[in-house]
N, C-alpha and C positions, 0 to 999 in steps of 0.2 A: 383501576390502578393497582390494587393489591395483587391482582392476577399477573400484571406486567412486572411488578416489583419483586415478587417472590423469587423467580429464577435469577434475576439480577442480584438480589440480596445474597443469595447463596454463592453466586460467582464472586461477588465483591468480598465476601468474608473469606473465601478460599484464597483469594489473591492477597488479602491483608494478613500476611503471616505473622506480623508483630502485634496484631490486634490493637492497633492504634486508632482505628476508626477512619483512617485515611490511607490512601495508597501513595507511596513514594515512587520515584522513577525506577529505582532498582527492582522493586517488587513487580512492577508492570513489565519491565524489560525481561526479567526472568521468566514470567508467564509467556511472553511472546516467543522467546527463543525456544523454550521447551515445547510449546504447543505447535509452533510452525514446523519444527523438526518431526514431531509425531504425525502431522498432517502431510508431510513430504512437501512443505511449502517454505523451505528454509530461506529462499531468496525473495519471498513475496514482499516483505517490508524490511528494509535495512535500518541500521542504527540511526542514521540521519533522519529517516522518515518517522521512526518511533519518536524522536525528539519533536518533530513537527506535529505529530499526533498529540503528544502530551501538552504542547503549547496551546493547541486548539481546544483541548478538553479543559485545561486548567484556566477557567474563565476569570477567576479572581487573581491569578498570577502569583499565588503563594508557594508554588513549587510542589504542592500536594494535590491529589485528586480526592475530594471528599465524596460522600455518598450521593449528594444531590447532583454534583457535576457528572458523576458516573452514570446516574439514571438519565440525565438529560442527553448525554452523548450516545448511550446505547439502548434507548427506548425500544422495547419490543424484542430484544435479544434474549434467547432462551438457552443458549449453550456457549461453551468456551470457543468452539469452532466458529459459531456464528459471530461471536465477539471479534474474532480475528478477521473474518471477512468484512464486517462492518468497519473495523479499524482501517482496513485497506481503502474502503470507500471514503472515510474521513481524510486519509492522506491524499487520495486522488482529488477530492473536492478542494482541499487546501491548496494543492498545486494549481488548480484552475482559478481559484478565488484570489486573484492577484492583489486586490485592494483590501483583503481581509475584512470584507463587509458581512461575512456569513451568508451571503447570497451570491449567485453567479449570474451575471447579466449576459446579454446577447453576445457581446464581443468576447467575453471571457470563455464562454462555452465553445465558441468557434476556434479558440486557440488549439483545441484538441485536433482540429482539422486543418492546421496551418499548411500542411503539405498537400492539401486537396485542391490542386490547381484546376481539376476538371469539374469542381463542384460550383454550381451556379448560386446566385444570391437566393433564388427560390428554394433550392435544395437546403441551403443553410437555415432558412426560415423554417422549413419543415422539421429539421433536426431540433430546433428550439421548441417547436410546438409539441414534439414527441415527449419532451422532458418537462416542459412548463405546464403542469396539470391545471393550475388555476388561471392561467392566461394573463398573469400580471406583468409579464415581461422579464421577470427574474426567476431564478431557480433556487429554492431552499434545499437544505441538505436532505430533508425527507423526500422531496420530489425527485431529487437526484438518485437517492437510494432506491426508491420505488421503481423508477424507470430502469435503473441498472439491473434490478432483479427481475422485473417484468420481461425484459428482453433476454433474460438468461445469460447475462454477461458474467465473465469471470476475471476479466482484466481490462486495462485501459485499451489495449489493442482490440480486444473482443468488442468493447463498446463502440469503437470507431468502425470496425468491420460491420457490425449489425446495424449501425446507424445508416451506413451506405445501403445495406440491404433493405432497410425500411423505406428509404427514399425510392429505390427501384420498385419495390413492392407496391408502393402508393401510386407510382406512375402507371402501372399496369392495371390497378384496381379501378376501372372506369366508373363502376356504380357505387364505389366507396362503402362496400359492405364488409370490408376487411377479409374478403376471400376472393381467390382468383378462380373464375369459372372458365370452362372450355372456350366459350366465345371470346373471352378477353385474351386468352392465349392465341387463338386464331387471328384476332385483330393485330396482336403484337407482331406476329410473323408476317402477316400480310403487309402491314405498314413498313416493315423493314425489308420487304421483297425477298423473304426467305421461303423457299419452296419445301413444304413438308406435306406428305400425304396425310389424309385424315386418319389412317391407321397409325402412322408414326406419332401424330399429335395425341391421339387417344392413349397410345401406349406410354407416351411421356407423362401425361396426366395420371395414368393408372400407377406408374412407378413411384410418383411423388405422393399420391393420395393415400397416406398410411391408414387413416381412419375410415376410408371408403365412402365418404359423404359426397363424392363427386366434385369437390372443390379443394383448393390448396390454401390452407391458412398460413400465417406467417411462420410458424414453427416448422411446418413441412417444407415451406419455401426455403428457409435458411439452412435446413439440413441438406437440401439438394443443391444449393448455390452458395457454398462457402466462398468468402473472399470476393464476391462479385461487387463491383462498385458502379457499374453503369449498364445501360441497356445493351450496348454492343458486346460487353463482356457476358451479359446474360444470354444473348443470342449464341455466342461462341460456345458457352457452357451447355446450352440446350442441344447444340449439334453433338457435343460429346455424349450427352445423355442418350441421344437417338442412336449413336453408334453402339453404346453399351447395351441398350435395349435390344438392338438387332442381333447381338450375340447371345443375349440372355433368353434363349428360346423357351425355357420352362418358367419364365417370369418369377424367378426366385429372388431377384435383385442381387444376384451373385453369379459369377461365372465359374463353372466347374470344368474338370478336365475334358469331358466329352464335348461340351460347347466350344471350348477353345480348339480342340482337335478338329471339329467341324469347320470352324473359321479358317484354319490353315488349309484344310482340304478344298474348301470353296475358292480360296485364293490361289490354289494350285501351287502351294509351297510345301515341299516335302520335309517334314520334321519327324524324326523318330520319337516314339513314346518316351524314351529316356530323356531326350533333349527337351521334349515338350514339358515334362515334369519339372525340369530345371528352369525353363523359362517362366513357369508359373511361380516357382519359388522366389524368383527375382522380384516379383510384384507382391506376393502374399506375405505381407509384413507380420501378420499375427499367426502365421503357420497353421491355419485351419483347413488348408487344402483347397480353398476357393478364393476368388478375388471379388471383394465387395466393391461398392461404388467408390468409397473414399480411397481405397488402394488404387483402383483404376484411374481415378481423377489425379491423384498425386503422380502417377507414373506417366500419364499421357495427356497432360493438361493442354498441350499446344497442338495436338493433332486435330485434323479436320476431316479425315476420310479413313475408310477401312484400309486402303493401300498404305497410307502414312503409318497407321497403327501397326500393321504387320511388319513394315520396313523397320520402324523404330524398335519394335519388340525383338526382332531377330538380330538387330545390331547391338543390343545391350551386351551381348557376349558372343564370342565366335561360335556360331551354330551352323551345322550343315543343313542348308536349305536349298530350295529350287534355284536360287541365284548363283550357286556355285556347282552346277552340273548335277545336283541331286534331283531325281525324278519324284514328283509328288505321289504318284501311285503307279507301280509297275504294271500290275495286271488286276483286272476286276472280273472275277468269275471265270478266269482262264482266257479272257479275251482282251485284246488291245483296246485301250480307252483313248478318248481325246486327250486326257491328261498325260498319257504315255506318248502319244504321237507328237504333241507340241514341242517337247525338247528335241525330238529327232529333227523336226522341220526347222526349228530355230537354230539348232547347231549346224545343220547342213546349209541353210541360207546364209548364215554368218560366214561360213567357210567360203562359199561361192563369192560373196561380196569382197572379202579380203583378198582372195587369190586373184580375182579379176583386176582389182586395183593395183596389185603388185606384180602382175604378169610380166611387164617389161623388165623389171628387176630380176625376176625368176629366170627369164630367158638368158640374160647376161650371166647369171650365176652358173647355169647349166653349161653354157659354152666355155666359161672360164675353167670350170672344174674338169671338163673333158679335154682341155688344151686346144680347143678349136679356135680360140682367139686369145691373144695376149695383149690386146689393146685396151685402152681405158673404156669406162662404161659409155661415155658419150660417143666415142669413136665406134664402139661396137654397135650402138643404136643406129648411128648414121649408116654403117655398112649394111645392117639388116634392112633398113628402109630403102637403101639403094637397090638391093637385090630382090627384096620381097614386098616392098611397099610398107605403108604405115601399119597395115594389118599384121605384118610379120612380127611386130613386137608382141602380139597376142597369139602367136602361132602355138598350137597345142593347148590353148586355154580351155577349149571345149572339153577335151579329154580330162584335163586337170579338174574342171568343175564336176565332171561325171565321177571323178575319184573322190574329190573333196566332200561332196554332198553326203555320200554314205559314210565317209570317214568321220566327219564332224558329228553326224547323228549317232554313229556306232559308239564313239567315245562317250557322248552324253548319256546314251541309253545304258551302256555297259557300266559306266561309273555309278550312275544313279541306282541301278539294280543291285550292284555289289554293296554300296553304302547303306542301302535300305535293309540289308540282310546281315550286317555285321554290327557289333557293339560300337557306338560312337559317343560314349559318355564324355561330356566336357570335363569331368572330374578325373578321367583316366589318361595318363600320359601315352598309353598305347594307341590312343585314337589317331595320333599323327602318323604312326606306322601303318595303321589300317588304311588311312586315306592315301598314303604313299603307295601302298600295295594295290589299292583299287585303281589309282591312276596309271600305274605301270601295266596292270592287267588290261585296262580299257584301251590304252594305247597299243598294246601288243595285239589285241583282238582286231582293232580297226586297221592297223598296218598290214596284218596278215591277209585279211579279207580283201583289201584294196590294192595289194601289191601288183597284180597284173596290170591294172590301170596306171599305176605309178611307172611301171617299166615302159609301157606304151607312150606315156606322156614324155618321158625322158628322151626316147628315141626320136620323137617328132621335133622336140625343141632343140635337139643337138644338131639337126640338119641345117646347113646354111644354103642348101639348094633352093633355087627359085621355083622348082617343080613342086606340085602338090604331092603330099605323102599318100601312098596307097595303104589305107588302114588294113585292108584284107591281107596285103602282102606282109605287113608288120606282124 
């Protein structure tokens, strides 16, 4: 007892500034305000809660806190900072102890989880058993304090969050050894029909297993699965871990520039190094140049695939990527690559589809521009069908497609190669001028190279004759 009382006696005497042998409310309030500000916990306990605390400690109700009352309330405390934390627990305990019985019963502890509509009666019973060490059906302050600290809680919300985690952890822990083994994780995903390869599963375990013992204890579990309240949420978070681990090729539990650059390259999304650094800065909250798990989780909590990840990441800010004509990789070792050809094919195919769908409108436009017809669109269509048949509406479309395919591909290829070789920093206002110039240049190159086909297409579509056009003559 003397060992326990010595630090407390020193703390008591320091608070008792008037040396009266008792602590009045003003002395305690002064200590709390000063210490909480020093600890950067100014809003941890407010004035109303301090009054609630003092009412709880002042067991004889004389308005003063004597030494015995102080010892009873703060047994085991060895510093002023620890005194503040214990005081917070007293306040929280008093809020839950609705009947002021100095114990918390089953119904009272569950008021902390009154918003937990998804929590079953069995789950609630498990929460009680986590805190009720002696199993008498009620929770003393000492049991409450021990459970709070054993779980590493720092606030009421933290207690609720980690209680949920305990329940989830217990459900997975089939052999009840307080550790999650590989076979238990395998059973979890199998039962929930989630397909993970053995490599992905082992990598998931490896990333969480900080002490390298081959199992996941609760503290490793809670670090990996913050805010998880149910098995479905755990499954979803596990998928996010798998995505993170697939990018983390060096197994450092963080994503560096080269790993993220490789990700975008594999997804065939062209992002300049300058833009890539900027994308990393959007996620890297502590500015250490890499993205750790918590930063990744906060940014991409809802994504379920690599495609979703890349899409969301590039949409965080206007970035030049493969979705706006930029080519992911122009040349590799001086040779055209598949990544280079895909935009060409995609641009050309898209042009063919759109031109074929609008060919009847294009035919009317050409005839109207040349003065060949002054009738309405429907009248012109009817006249074309009368002289040339229904296929006449698509007259010249083959030549048009032969022109459009290289035109769309050339625009895509030229624009992508130009933008990959000029500065496109999102921080520079000149980036918009660079993009404008790249677009003009790309359009000019494509128009010039396909002009002969454009001229041929116009001459074919301008004719209202029923006779077939001789391409060699044109």
